[in-house]
N, CA, C and O atoms as a GROMACS GRO file, in nm:
protein
  384
    1MET      N    1   1.746   1.337   0.908
    1MET     CA    2   1.703   1.186   0.842
    1MET      C    3   1.677   1.188   0.694
    1MET      O    4   1.583   1.256   0.652
    2ILE      N    5   1.739   1.132   0.626
    2ILE     CA    6   1.710   1.135   0.488
    2ILE      C    7   1.631   1.023   0.429
    2ILE      O    8   1.680   0.912   0.450
    3ILE      N    9   1.510   1.027   0.355
    3ILE     CA   10   1.420   0.916   0.303
    3ILE      C   11   1.496   0.907   0.207
    3ILE      O   12   1.539   1.005   0.146
    4ILE      N   13   1.530   0.757   0.171
    4ILE     CA   14   1.582   0.715   0.018
    4ILE      C   15   1.471   0.692  -0.046
    4ILE      O   16   1.373   0.623  -0.018
    5LYS      N   17   1.508   0.781  -0.168
    5LYS     CA   18   1.401   0.766  -0.267
    5LYS      C   19   1.496   0.704  -0.439
    5LYS      O   20   1.610   0.738  -0.466
    6ASN      N   21   1.432   0.636  -0.504
    6ASN     CA   22   1.465   0.590  -0.638
    6ASN      C   23   1.645   0.540  -0.618
    6ASN      O   24   1.669   0.491  -0.508
    7ASN      N   25   1.748   0.549  -0.700
    7ASN     CA   26   1.860   0.466  -0.706
    7ASN      C   27   1.969   0.548  -0.611
    7ASN      O   28   2.086   0.541  -0.650
    8ILE      N   29   1.947   0.610  -0.512
    8ILE     CA   30   2.053   0.685  -0.420
    8ILE      C   31   2.120   0.615  -0.372
    8ILE      O   32   2.198   0.665  -0.291
    9PHE      N   33   2.126   0.455  -0.395
    9PHE     CA   34   2.173   0.389  -0.301
    9PHE      C   35   2.368   0.353  -0.380
    9PHE      O   36   2.468   0.300  -0.332
   10LYS      N   37   2.338   0.414  -0.511
   10LYS     CA   38   2.469   0.436  -0.567
   10LYS      C   39   2.551   0.537  -0.497
   10LYS      O   40   2.670   0.532  -0.466
   11LYS      N   41   2.472   0.622  -0.481
   11LYS     CA   42   2.552   0.745  -0.432
   11LYS      C   43   2.619   0.734  -0.275
   11LYS      O   44   2.717   0.780  -0.218
   12ILE      N   45   2.516   0.652  -0.242
   12ILE     CA   46   2.596   0.666  -0.068
   12ILE      C   47   2.644   0.542  -0.045
   12ILE      O   48   2.662   0.514   0.074
   13GLN      N   49   2.679   0.433  -0.149
   13GLN     CA   50   2.732   0.297  -0.115
   13GLN      C   51   2.856   0.328  -0.054
   13GLN      O   52   2.873   0.247   0.037
   14ASN      N   53   2.948   0.406  -0.062
   14ASN     CA   54   3.092   0.432   0.004
   14ASN      C   55   3.094   0.488   0.106
   14ASN      O   56   3.195   0.474   0.174
   15LYS      N   57   2.992   0.570   0.154
   15LYS     CA   58   3.013   0.675   0.216
   15LYS      C   59   3.001   0.587   0.390
   15LYS      O   60   2.953   0.474   0.401
   16LYS      N   61   3.052   0.662   0.496
   16LYS     CA   62   2.978   0.620   0.632
   16LYS      C   63   2.862   0.684   0.632
   16LYS      O   64   2.837   0.804   0.613
   17LYS      N   65   2.777   0.570   0.659
   17LYS     CA   66   2.633   0.599   0.692
   17LYS      C   67   2.596   0.530   0.788
   17LYS      O   68   2.690   0.459   0.826
   18ILE      N   69   2.493   0.514   0.853
   18ILE     CA   70   2.397   0.503   0.943
   18ILE      C   71   2.241   0.445   0.876
   18ILE      O   72   2.162   0.539   0.874
   19LEU      N   73   2.185   0.331   0.827
   19LEU     CA   74   2.030   0.292   0.734
   19LEU      C   75   2.000   0.228   0.869
   19LEU      O   76   2.045   0.160   0.962
   20ILE      N   77   1.858   0.316   0.801
   20ILE     CA   78   1.743   0.207   0.924
   20ILE      C   79   1.651   0.185   0.776
   20ILE      O   80   1.630   0.250   0.673
   21PHE      N   81   1.607   0.037   0.841
   21PHE     CA   82   1.486  -0.035   0.767
   21PHE      C   83   1.380  -0.012   0.802
   21PHE      O   84   1.371  -0.049   0.919
   22THR      N   85   1.223   0.061   0.740
   22THR     CA   86   1.141   0.083   0.772
   22THR      C   87   1.029   0.062   0.723
   22THR      O   88   1.041   0.049   0.601
   23ALA      N   89   0.884   0.047   0.769
   23ALA     CA   90   0.758   0.050   0.723
   23ALA      C   91   0.665   0.182   0.803
   23ALA      O   92   0.646   0.210   0.922
   24ASN      N   93   0.629   0.234   0.697
   24ASN     CA   94   0.488   0.312   0.744
   24ASN      C   95   0.415   0.259   0.831
   24ASN      O   96   0.379   0.346   0.910
   25TRP      N   97   0.363   0.131   0.864
   25TRP     CA   98   0.254   0.037   0.899
   25TRP      C   99   0.310  -0.030   0.995
   25TRP      O  100   0.244  -0.110   1.060
   26CYS      N  101   0.478  -0.003   1.027
   26CYS     CA  102   0.537  -0.064   1.126
   26CYS      C  103   0.506   0.030   1.294
   26CYS      O  104   0.569   0.135   1.299
   27ASN      N  105   0.438   0.005   1.392
   27ASN     CA  106   0.450   0.070   1.529
   27ASN      C  107   0.565   0.101   1.568
   27ASN      O  108   0.579   0.223   1.574
   28PRO      N  109   0.688   0.021   1.608
   28PRO     CA  110   0.801  -0.018   1.642
   28PRO      C  111   0.882   0.085   1.583
   28PRO      O  112   0.954   0.151   1.658
   29CYS      N  113   0.882   0.115   1.423
   29CYS     CA  114   0.899   0.189   1.323
   29CYS      C  115   0.901   0.313   1.363
   29CYS      O  116   0.993   0.387   1.398
   30ASN      N  117   0.786   0.327   1.355
   30ASN     CA  118   0.747   0.514   1.399
   30ASN      C  119   0.773   0.572   1.523
   30ASN      O  120   0.767   0.692   1.551
   31ILE      N  121   0.814   0.442   1.627
   31ILE     CA  122   0.882   0.523   1.745
   31ILE      C  123   1.016   0.523   1.736
   31ILE      O  124   1.087   0.594   1.807
   32LEU      N  125   1.054   0.451   1.654
   32LEU     CA  126   1.234   0.472   1.632
   32LEU      C  127   1.239   0.610   1.564
   32LEU      O  128   1.296   0.713   1.600
   33LYS      N  129   1.161   0.584   1.450
   33LYS     CA  130   1.213   0.716   1.381
   33LYS      C  131   1.232   0.853   1.461
   33LYS      O  132   1.318   0.941   1.450
   34LYS      N  133   1.107   0.840   1.555
   34LYS     CA  134   1.084   0.987   1.661
   34LYS      C  135   1.249   0.957   1.741
   34LYS      O  136   1.344   1.035   1.730
   35LYS      N  137   1.249   0.852   1.804
   35LYS     CA  138   1.397   0.870   1.846
   35LYS      C  139   1.508   0.891   1.777
   35LYS      O  140   1.608   0.922   1.841
   36ILE      N  141   1.515   0.881   1.649
   36ILE     CA  142   1.647   0.921   1.558
   36ILE      C  143   1.634   1.052   1.546
   36ILE      O  144   1.720   1.118   1.604
   37LYS      N  145   1.555   1.107   1.490
   37LYS     CA  146   1.520   1.271   1.487
   37LYS      C  147   1.613   1.322   1.616
   37LYS      O  148   1.717   1.384   1.593
   38LYS      N  149   1.569   1.292   1.767
   38LYS     CA  150   1.619   1.374   1.867
   38LYS      C  151   1.791   1.318   1.854
   38LYS      O  152   1.876   1.406   1.870
   39ILE      N  153   1.839   1.172   1.823
   39ILE     CA  154   1.921   1.169   1.824
   39ILE      C  155   2.030   1.216   1.725
   39ILE      O  156   2.149   1.225   1.755
   40GLU      N  157   1.979   1.246   1.606
   40GLU     CA  158   2.045   1.334   1.502
   40GLU      C  159   2.107   1.453   1.586
   40GLU      O  160   2.228   1.466   1.601
   41LYS      N  161   1.995   1.553   1.647
   41LYS     CA  162   2.032   1.663   1.700
   41LYS      C  163   2.154   1.626   1.786
   41LYS      O  164   2.264   1.648   1.735
   42LYS      N  165   2.152   1.585   1.883
   42LYS     CA  166   2.253   1.549   1.959
   42LYS      C  167   2.389   1.502   1.918
   42LYS      O  168   2.495   1.528   1.975
   43THR      N  169   2.369   1.424   1.803
   43THR     CA  170   2.482   1.321   1.798
   43THR      C  171   2.533   1.445   1.626
   43THR      O  172   2.646   1.493   1.638
   44LYS      N  173   2.480   1.474   1.533
   44LYS     CA  174   2.494   1.521   1.430
   44LYS      C  175   2.547   1.394   1.330
   44LYS      O  176   2.614   1.413   1.228
   45MET      N  177   2.511   1.281   1.374
   45MET     CA  178   2.518   1.157   1.276
   45MET      C  179   2.394   1.229   1.174
   45MET      O  180   2.317   1.323   1.188
   46LEU      N  181   2.425   1.119   1.054
   46LEU     CA  182   2.324   1.169   0.941
   46LEU      C  183   2.249   0.964   0.881
   46LEU      O  184   2.299   0.871   0.818
   47PHE      N  185   2.145   0.985   0.933
   47PHE     CA  186   2.081   0.840   0.920
   47PHE      C  187   1.998   0.869   0.776
   47PHE      O  188   1.963   0.979   0.735
   48PHE      N  189   1.978   0.752   0.720
   48PHE     CA  190   1.891   0.719   0.576
   48PHE      C  191   1.833   0.620   0.627
   48PHE      O  192   1.875   0.516   0.677
   49LEU      N  193   1.691   0.679   0.606
   49LEU     CA  194   1.552   0.583   0.632
   49LEU      C  195   1.528   0.493   0.530
   49LEU      O  196   1.520   0.557   0.425
   50ILE      N  197   1.514   0.380   0.511
   50ILE     CA  198   1.484   0.326   0.366
   50ILE      C  199   1.353   0.230   0.436
   50ILE      O  200   1.351   0.179   0.548
   51ASN      N  201   1.233   0.226   0.317
   51ASN     CA  202   1.128   0.189   0.326
   51ASN      C  203   1.118   0.045   0.280
   51ASN      O  204   1.129   0.051   0.158
   52ILE      N  205   1.104  -0.071   0.314
   52ILE     CA  206   1.121  -0.146   0.298
   52ILE      C  207   1.022  -0.198   0.196
   52ILE      O  208   1.076  -0.246   0.096
   53ASP      N  209   0.877  -0.199   0.198
   53ASP     CA  210   0.722  -0.186   0.084
   53ASP      C  211   0.849  -0.101  -0.055
   53ASP      O  212   0.860  -0.161  -0.162
   54ILE      N  213   0.912   0.003  -0.038
   54ILE     CA  214   0.965   0.039  -0.167
   54ILE      C  215   1.038  -0.012  -0.211
   54ILE      O  216   1.016  -0.058  -0.323
   55HIS      N  217   1.231  -0.042  -0.116
   55HIS     CA  218   1.306  -0.072  -0.145
   55HIS      C  219   1.288  -0.243  -0.080
   55HIS      O  220   1.341  -0.290   0.021
   56GLN      N  221   1.194  -0.313  -0.181
   56GLN     CA  222   1.238  -0.461  -0.117
   56GLN      C  223   1.351  -0.580  -0.147
   56GLN      O  224   1.396  -0.671  -0.078
   57ASN      N  225   1.378  -0.525  -0.312
   57ASN     CA  226   1.511  -0.597  -0.345
   57ASN      C  227   1.646  -0.532  -0.261
   57ASN      O  228   1.725  -0.622  -0.232
   58TYR      N  229   1.697  -0.374  -0.208
   58TYR     CA  230   1.765  -0.376  -0.130
   58TYR      C  231   1.759  -0.442   0.009
   58TYR      O  232   1.861  -0.491   0.058
   59ALA      N  233   1.645  -0.442   0.070
   59ALA     CA  234   1.631  -0.508   0.180
   59ALA      C  235   1.660  -0.644   0.206
   59ALA      O  236   1.720  -0.692   0.302
   60ILE      N  237   1.604  -0.706   0.097
   60ILE     CA  238   1.662  -0.859   0.064
   60ILE      C  239   1.778  -0.861   0.022
   60ILE      O  240   1.826  -0.959   0.079
   61GLU      N  241   1.862  -0.815  -0.048
   61GLU     CA  242   2.016  -0.810  -0.039
   61GLU      C  243   2.118  -0.817   0.043
   61GLU      O  244   2.230  -0.868   0.037
   62LEU      N  245   2.053  -0.749   0.129
   62LEU     CA  246   2.116  -0.686   0.281
   62LEU      C  247   2.076  -0.791   0.382
   62LEU      O  248   2.125  -0.786   0.495
   63GLY      N  249   2.000  -0.875   0.350
   63GLY     CA  250   1.964  -1.010   0.449
   63GLY      C  251   1.826  -0.930   0.561
   63GLY      O  252   1.791  -0.985   0.666
   64ILE      N  253   1.777  -0.825   0.521
   64ILE     CA  254   1.716  -0.777   0.634
   64ILE      C  255   1.570  -0.838   0.641
   64ILE      O  256   1.487  -0.823   0.552
   65LYS      N  257   1.547  -0.916   0.771
   65LYS     CA  258   1.396  -0.990   0.786
   65LYS      C  259   1.301  -0.915   0.883
   65LYS      O  260   1.178  -0.919   0.880
   66ILE      N  261   1.389  -0.837   0.980
   66ILE     CA  262   1.314  -0.773   1.093
   66ILE      C  263   1.339  -0.633   1.075
   66ILE      O  264   1.439  -0.577   1.030
   67ILE      N  265   1.209  -0.576   1.128
   67ILE     CA  266   1.171  -0.436   1.095
   67ILE      C  267   1.145  -0.362   1.236
   67ILE      O  268   1.036  -0.386   1.287
   68PRO      N  269   1.224  -0.284   1.298
   68PRO     CA  270   1.286  -0.206   1.271
   68PRO      C  271   1.433  -0.231   1.245
   68PRO      O  272   1.473  -0.298   1.340
   69THR      N  273   1.548  -0.204   1.144
   69THR     CA  274   1.631  -0.287   1.145
   69THR      C  275   1.750  -0.123   1.140
   69THR      O  276   1.718  -0.024   1.074
   70ILE      N  277   1.876  -0.131   1.219
   70ILE     CA  278   1.952  -0.017   1.203
   70ILE      C  279   2.085  -0.099   1.120
   70ILE      O  280   2.065  -0.217   1.150
   71ILE      N  281   2.192  -0.095   1.044
   71ILE     CA  282   2.326  -0.137   0.990
   71ILE      C  283   2.404  -0.003   1.032
   71ILE      O  284   2.379   0.098   0.966
   72PHE      N  285   2.496   0.004   1.137
   72PHE     CA  286   2.586   0.048   1.198
   72PHE      C  287   2.720   0.099   1.127
   72PHE      O  288   2.766   0.211   1.108
   73ASP      N  289   2.768  -0.050   1.091
   73ASP     CA  290   2.873  -0.021   1.018
   73ASP      C  291   2.839  -0.201   0.911
   73ASP      O  292   2.774  -0.296   0.955
   74PHE      N  293   2.906  -0.196   0.776
   74PHE     CA  294   2.883  -0.227   0.712
   74PHE      C  295   2.997  -0.340   0.691
   74PHE      O  296   2.961  -0.444   0.636
   75LYS      N  297   3.126  -0.326   0.728
   75LYS     CA  298   3.273  -0.440   0.755
   75LYS      C  299   3.233  -0.485   0.855
   75LYS      O  300   3.165  -0.583   0.823
   76LYS      N  301   3.234  -0.475   0.947
   76LYS     CA  302   3.161  -0.514   1.077
   76LYS      C  303   3.051  -0.607   1.060
   76LYS      O  304   3.045  -0.716   1.118
   77LYS      N  305   2.977  -0.569   0.991
   77LYS     CA  306   2.807  -0.633   1.019
   77LYS      C  307   2.772  -0.599   1.138
   77LYS      O  308   2.768  -0.690   1.220
   78LYS      N  309   2.736  -0.460   1.183
   78LYS     CA  310   2.715  -0.454   1.327
   78LYS      C  311   2.556  -0.354   1.299
   78LYS      O  312   2.523  -0.242   1.262
   79ILE      N  313   2.504  -0.463   1.338
   79ILE     CA  314   2.328  -0.471   1.328
   79ILE      C  315   2.269  -0.468   1.443
   79ILE      O  316   2.303  -0.550   1.529
   80LEU      N  317   2.170  -0.375   1.469
   80LEU     CA  318   2.045  -0.398   1.531
   80LEU      C  319   1.914  -0.405   1.496
   80LEU      O  320   1.873  -0.315   1.423
   81SER      N  321   1.850  -0.477   1.525
   81SER     CA  322   1.677  -0.521   1.494
   81SER      C  323   1.595  -0.508   1.596
   81SER      O  324   1.630  -0.543   1.709
   82GLY      N  325   1.462  -0.449   1.569
   82GLY     CA  326   1.387  -0.518   1.666
   82GLY      C  327   1.317  -0.378   1.760
   82GLY      O  328   1.309  -0.266   1.710
   83LEU      N  329   1.278  -0.404   1.880
   83LEU     CA  330   1.281  -0.288   1.987
   83LEU      C  331   1.411  -0.253   2.023
   83LEU      O  332   1.462  -0.333   2.102
   84ILE      N  333   1.494  -0.137   1.983
   84ILE     CA  334   1.620  -0.081   1.990
   84ILE      C  335   1.568   0.018   2.113
   84ILE      O  336   1.454   0.063   2.115
   85SER      N  337   1.663   0.044   2.211
   85SER     CA  338   1.692   0.165   2.318
   85SER      C  339   1.781   0.254   2.240
   85SER      O  340   1.866   0.224   2.157
   86THR      N  341   1.733   0.400   2.295
   86THR     CA  342   1.827   0.509   2.246
   86THR      C  343   1.945   0.486   2.290
   86THR      O  344   2.037   0.494   2.208
   87LYS      N  345   1.975   0.450   2.432
   87LYS     CA  346   2.092   0.408   2.456
   87LYS      C  347   2.206   0.318   2.384
   87LYS      O  348   2.327   0.342   2.389
   88ASP      N  349   2.157   0.230   2.328
   88ASP     CA  350   2.192   0.116   2.244
   88ASP      C  351   2.197   0.169   2.086
   88ASP      O  352   2.247   0.098   2.000
   89ILE      N  353   2.150   0.281   2.060
   89ILE     CA  354   2.184   0.344   1.927
   89ILE      C  355   2.314   0.409   1.960
   89ILE      O  356   2.417   0.364   1.910
   90ILE      N  357   2.318   0.518   2.048
   90ILE     CA  358   2.368   0.644   2.100
   90ILE      C  359   2.510   0.506   2.130
   90ILE      O  360   2.607   0.515   2.054
   91LYS      N  361   2.511   0.441   2.190
   91LYS     CA  362   2.654   0.335   2.232
   91LYS      C  363   2.699   0.313   2.112
   91LYS      O  364   2.813   0.353   2.087
   92GLU      N  365   2.609   0.234   1.995
   92GLU     CA  366   2.677   0.193   1.839
   92GLU      C  367   2.729   0.310   1.756
   92GLU      O  368   2.804   0.288   1.660
   93ILE      N  369   2.682   0.479   1.800
   93ILE     CA  370   2.742   0.525   1.728
   93ILE      C  371   2.906   0.605   1.783
   93ILE      O  372   2.992   0.658   1.713
   94LEU      N  373   2.900   0.590   1.905
   94LEU     CA  374   3.015   0.638   1.957
   94LEU      C  375   3.089   0.514   1.928
   94LEU      O  376   3.204   0.548   1.956
   95LEU      N  377   3.092   0.424   1.899
   95LEU     CA  378   3.200   0.317   1.832
   95LEU      C  379   3.229   0.288   1.670
   95LEU      O  380   3.294   0.191   1.630
   96LEU      N  381   3.177   0.374   1.598
   96LEU     CA  382   3.177   0.416   1.495
   96LEU      C  383   3.360   0.496   1.467
   96LEU      O  384   3.388   0.551   1.360
   0.00000   0.00000   0.00000
């Protein structure tokens, strides 16, 4: 899992990615982070962790209103928000 800092957004803009919008104070986000670490090991997918308290403008630009939120596919606008199961995350990864 890569924690997004500064202006790395331009570097990852055109790459295939899974973005996770979280906040340190968000308990469901912290639970999701633990799930993601396990999923990363199983799937070899790379997740980018974005703290909305630091990157508010980017979250607003993408219309993030609920955390945690995972964006799987920008073109199809595939987004999961709220309490997200491991099964649902893996299902979406397989569809990429």
